[in-house]
C-alpha positions in Angstrom: 102.8 104.5 102.7 103.1 101.9 99.8 104.0 104.6 97.0 107.0 105.9 99.3 107.5 102.4 100.4 107.7 101.1 96.4 109.6 104.8 95.2 112.9 103.9 98.0 112.4 100.2 97.0 112.9 100.9 93.4 115.4 103.2 93.5 116.9 100.4 95.9 116.8 98.4 92.9 118.5 100.7 91.0 121.6 101.2 92.9 121.7 96.8 92.7 121.3 97.1 88.7 124.5 99.6 89.1 126.3 97.4 91.3 125.9 94.1 89.3 125.8 95.3 85.6 128.9 98.1 84.9 126.6 99.4 81.8 123.9 101.1 84.0 126.2 103.8 86.9 124.5 105.7 89.7 126.4 109.1 91.8 124.5 107.6 95.0 121.0 106.6 96.6 120.2 110.3 96.1 120.9 109.9 92.4 119.1 107.1 92.7 116.1 108.5 94.0 116.2 111.3 91.3 116.7 108.4 88.7 113.5 106.3 89.6 111.1 109.1 90.2 111.8 110.0 85.9 111.9 106.4 85.3 108.3 106.3 86.7 107.4 109.8 85.4 108.6 109.1 81.7 106.6 105.7 81.7 103.4 107.4 83.2 104.2 110.0 80.5 105.6 109.4 77.6 105.6 105.5 77.4 101.3 105.0 77.2 101.7 108.1 74.8 105.0 106.3 72.4 102.9 102.7 72.5 99.9 104.3 71.3 101.4 105.4 68.3 103.9 102.2 67.6 101.7 99.8 67.2 102.1 98.8 64.4 105.5 98.4 65.0 104.4 96.2 68.2 101.3 94.3 66.8 103.9 93.5 63.9 106.6 92.4 66.0 104.7 90.5 68.3 105.1 93.3 71.6 109.0 92.8 71.6 109.1 96.5 70.4 107.4 97.2 73.6 111.1 96.4 74.8 112.6 99.2 72.7 110.1 101.5 74.3 111.7 100.4 78.1 115.1 100.8 77.0 114.3 104.3 75.7 112.5 105.6 78.2 115.4 104.2 80.5 117.8 105.5 78.4 116.4 109.4 78.1 116.0 108.9 81.9 119.5 108.8 81.7 120.2 111.6 79.2 118.5 114.1 81.8 120.0 113.0 84.9 123.8 114.0 86.3 124.0 111.0 88.5 122.8 108.5 86.5 124.3 107.6 83.2 123.4 104.5 80.5 126.9 103.4 78.1 124.3 103.4 75.2 121.3 101.7 74.1 122.4 98.4 74.1 123.3 98.9 78.2 119.6 100.8 78.1 118.1 97.4 77.1 119.7 94.9 79.3 119.6 97.3 82.0 115.5 98.8 81.6 114.6 93.9 81.4 116.6 93.7 84.8 114.8 97.1 86.4 112.1 95.5 85.1 111.8 92.7 86.9 113.3 93.9 90.4 110.2 95.9 89.6 108.0 93.0 89.0 109.4 91.6 92.5 108.8 94.5 94.1 105.6 95.0 93.0 104.7 91.7 94.5 106.1 92.1 97.5 104.3 95.5 98.0 100.6 93.8 96.8 101.6 91.0 99.7 102.5 93.8 102.2 99.4 96.1 101.6 96.6 94.1 100.2 94.3 95.5 98.3 90.9 97.6 100.2 87.4 96.4 99.4 85.2 99.5 100.3 
């Protein structure tokens, strides 16, 4: 239940981002659901490998390169989906920052709604 609610709320956050910022476009709620799923999948599978491969650059930039990796995941998702567009790398960077901020709020709210169970 928590996973499905998180997925739906992240899709709503993506729609809100598209309404707040012109650099990100989402054609509808279905496209937002697919985009939220693909972004989550990229962050689960591709992002850890990129973080490890770019560890020296990330260390040298004091972690700021992680923002670039987040933007690349956001931009890559837009590149393979039809109903989700990002207008360049700058828009992907700003969009990924705002989307991540929404994600922190969503995850915090869900943590309060569904507290961890101690077995």
